[in-house]
MARTOR-407058 format. One record per residue (C-alpha): y, x, z; residue in one letter. Coordinates in pm, whole numbers, plus 50000, padded with zeros to 5 digits. Layout:
residues N
(atom (Y,X,Z),'A')
...
***
This chain:
residues 187
(atom (38179,57383,96800),'R')
(atom (37981,57455,96490),'E')
(atom (37659,57341,96450),'I')
(atom (37453,57607,96548),'T')
(atom (37407,57884,96296),'K')
(atom (37269,58261,96335),'P')
(atom (37398,58448,96573),'G')
(atom (37610,58111,96694),'G')
(atom (37639,58021,97058),'E')
(atom (37633,57644,97028),'F')
(atom (37317,57499,97169),'V')
(atom (37194,57135,97130),'V')
(atom (37064,57003,97562),'R')
(atom (36828,56799,97619),'N')
(atom (36720,56717,97190),'F')
(atom (36412,56436,97237),'V')
(atom (36205,56392,96886),'G')
(atom (35909,56223,96813),'V')
(atom (35660,56349,96573),'I')
(atom (35472,56025,96453),'Q')
(atom (35247,56245,96221),'D')
(atom (35145,56580,96413),'I')
(atom (34851,56577,96205),'S')
(atom (34766,56988,96122),'P')
(atom (34792,56905,95737),'S')
(atom (35127,56744,95764),'A')
(atom (35248,57001,96047),'S')
(atom (35231,57266,95763),'L')
(atom (35591,57367,95655),'V')
(atom (35615,57657,95529),'E')
(atom (35946,57883,95584),'T')
(atom (36008,58225,95460),'E')
(atom (35933,58360,95810),'L')
(atom (35665,58152,95855),'F')
(atom (35465,58120,95537),'P')
(atom (35085,57959,95537),'A')
(atom (34923,58275,95613),'G')
(atom (35172,58352,95959),'A')
(atom (35137,57997,96086),'L')
(atom (34720,58001,96052),'E')
(atom (34762,58342,96251),'Y')
(atom (34971,58212,96521),'Y')
(atom (34823,57912,96612),'T')
(atom (34477,58100,96591),'K')
(atom (34598,58389,96826),'K')
(atom (34787,58113,97048),'N')
(atom (34444,57914,97049),'M')
(atom (34228,58181,97214),'G')
(atom (34061,58195,96893),'W')
(atom (33954,58523,96680),'D')
(atom (34203,58651,96421),'Y')
(atom (34140,58973,96238),'T')
(atom (34305,59297,96254),'Q')
(atom (34419,59246,95893),'E')
(atom (34586,58916,95993),'E')
(atom (34787,59079,96309),'Y')
(atom (34910,59349,96082),'D')
(atom (35029,59116,95826),'T')
(atom (35170,58856,96056),'W')
(atom (35271,58997,96396),'Q')
(atom (35664,59011,96444),'L')
(atom (35866,59053,96716),'A')
(atom (36117,58764,96527),'E')
(atom (35816,58515,96475),'R')
(atom (35794,58432,96892),'G')
(atom (35699,58798,97029),'G')
(atom (35603,58740,97414),'A')
(atom (35777,58419,97467),'Q')
(atom (35601,58238,97199),'G')
(atom (35216,58373,97311),'D')
(atom (35081,58116,97509),'Y')
(atom (34703,58263,97461),'R')
(atom (34642,58373,97812),'D')
(atom (34357,58116,97948),'G')
(atom (34406,57884,97686),'M')
(atom (34048,57817,97654),'A')
(atom (33973,57710,97993),'E')
(atom (34325,57477,97953),'K')
(atom (34198,57307,97717),'I')
(atom (33871,57261,97862),'A')
(atom (34031,57117,98198),'N')
(atom (34251,56871,97975),'V')
(atom (33894,56761,97790),'I')
(atom (33687,56733,98118),'D')
(atom (34015,56562,98256),'C')
(atom (34043,56252,98003),'L')
(atom (33662,56226,97955),'K')
(atom (33623,56187,98313),'T')
(atom (33941,55978,98404),'E')
(atom (34119,55831,98024),'P')
(atom (34400,55723,98262),'L')
(atom (34495,56046,98387),'S')
(atom (34809,56145,98408),'K')
(atom (34706,56528,98498),'R')
(atom (34569,56611,98125),'A')
(atom (34799,56918,98118),'V')
(atom (34846,57261,97928),'I')
(atom (35088,57439,98182),'P')
(atom (35239,57751,98075),'I')
(atom (35313,57958,98377),'P')
(atom (35633,58190,98395),'F')
(atom (35391,58481,98521),'A')
(atom (35004,58526,98543),'R')
(atom (35082,58532,98899),'E')
(atom (35278,58205,98881),'G')
(atom (35667,58096,98930),'S')
(atom (35696,58343,99232),'A')
(atom (35728,58631,99066),'T')
(atom (35949,58533,98770),'I')
(atom (36176,58782,98684),'D')
(atom (36445,58652,98379),'W')
(atom (36511,58974,98254),'H')
(atom (36143,59005,98119),'D')
(atom (36099,58801,97841),'Q')
(atom (35744,58726,97810),'G')
(atom (35738,58593,98169),'Q')
(atom (35972,58346,97993),'N')
(atom (35750,58143,97808),'K')
(atom (35944,57894,97575),'C')
(atom (35685,57644,97620),'C')
(atom (35671,57501,97956),'R')
(atom (35392,57209,97937),'E')
(atom (35171,57030,97735),'L')
(atom (35093,56652,97883),'H')
(atom (34817,56475,97705),'F')
(atom (34755,56148,97786),'Y')
(atom (34543,55838,97594),'L')
(atom (34726,55523,97544),'E')
(atom (34657,55267,97291),'E')
(atom (34322,55424,97198),'G')
(atom (34502,55776,97094),'K')
(atom (34518,56090,97215),'L')
(atom (34942,56117,97246),'K')
(atom (35100,56441,97380),'C')
(atom (35487,56527,97509),'T')
(atom (35568,56888,97516),'G')
(atom (35853,57056,97741),'L')
(atom (36038,57318,97591),'V')
(atom (36279,57560,97785),'R')
(atom (36434,57684,97458),'M')
(atom (36394,57602,97090),'Q')
(atom (36500,57814,96816),'N')
(atom (36511,57612,96505),'A')
(atom (36359,57881,96252),'N')
(atom (36069,57918,96491),'I')
(atom (35995,57580,96575),'F')
(atom (35746,57534,96240),'V')
(atom (35522,57771,96438),'K')
(atom (35568,57568,96747),'N')
(atom (35495,57246,96639),'I')
(atom (35184,57382,96352),'H')
(atom (34996,57519,96703),'F')
(atom (35091,57184,96922),'F')
(atom (34892,56981,96564),'A')
(atom (34589,57170,96602),'V')
(atom (34585,57188,96925),'L')
(atom (34618,56802,96918),'I')
(atom (34387,56766,96688),'D')
(atom (34097,56968,96837),'Y')
(atom (34167,56745,97199),'V')
(atom (34081,56463,96950),'A')
(atom (33820,56562,96778),'Q')
(atom (33619,56638,97153),'E')
(atom (33713,56320,97284),'L')
(atom (33623,56103,96988),'K')
(atom (33970,55958,96941),'V')
(atom (34262,55941,96729),'P')
(atom (34574,56116,96708),'V')
(atom (34879,55892,96823),'G')
(atom (35201,56059,96831),'E')
(atom (35388,56366,96976),'Y')
(atom (35717,56391,97203),'T')
(atom (35932,56721,97170),'H')
(atom (36166,56738,97438),'W')
(atom (36344,57083,97414),'I')
(atom (36615,57180,97682),'T')
(atom (36782,57437,97474),'N')
(atom (36812,57402,97115),'L')
(atom (36935,57675,96915),'C')
(atom (36944,57864,96499),'H')
(atom (36782,58154,96623),'D')
(atom (36659,58399,96868),'R')
(atom (36988,58573,96847),'T')
(atom (37179,58344,97122),'A')
(atom (37197,58524,97490),'T')
(atom (36896,58471,97712),'S')
(atom (36689,58292,97467),'C')
***
């Protein structure tokens, strides 16, 4: 089989990568689909931060992730929970940002609804060696959208680290299904 390509069905399973420098500046990688403005817009959106109508009109496109890549629901509360958890119990294994299947929870999941099948499932934060580290569990990663997710995760990790007053450590990205783009079946 050929390596994943546009429209191809070849999927790499259980890919794991470690990014040593997950700083926002190192994670701002521009592509044709994601120029800097688009990366910054989607990061603001997923962080639950304000953005302008002009930014929305300029950058919002279905091929940039659609409902599957919209993680903002409850994000401010989830971030606050992670910060509180690690401030209160620095060795905790429960500093997690879950990305639910649906607002109602997993009992109502419908695989037909792409908005209920978010690509990122969970971000697990932990303190180790005096640094904030994070592991992301991703159900489906389209290679051409990778830069958007990594930029968002980098800004999120940096924000939490600043609140905890610790440096940022490594980020581990676990992908169950890695394909080229959104044309793969049931991505």
